[in-house]
C-alpha positions, 0 to 999 in steps of 0.5 A: 881620042874616041870616035863618036857615032850616032844611030837614028832611033828605031822609032824614027827610022821605022816611021821614015820607012813607013813600017808600022811595027814596033822595034821590039816586035821586029827584034823578036820576030820569031818564025814570022817571015814578014817581020823577019823581012822588015827587020832585014830592011831596017838593018840594011837602012842602018848600014846605009846611014 
């Protein structure tokens, strides 16, 4: 028997966190430290859920 998991879609998660950047932008932040920090916030939130 397998285990099913669910991850909230990125757009909804970011909106709930009041982050206006798109998931694609956060995933490809490059050397932009502001976007990198937002990406870390998103990852931490996923880990909480």
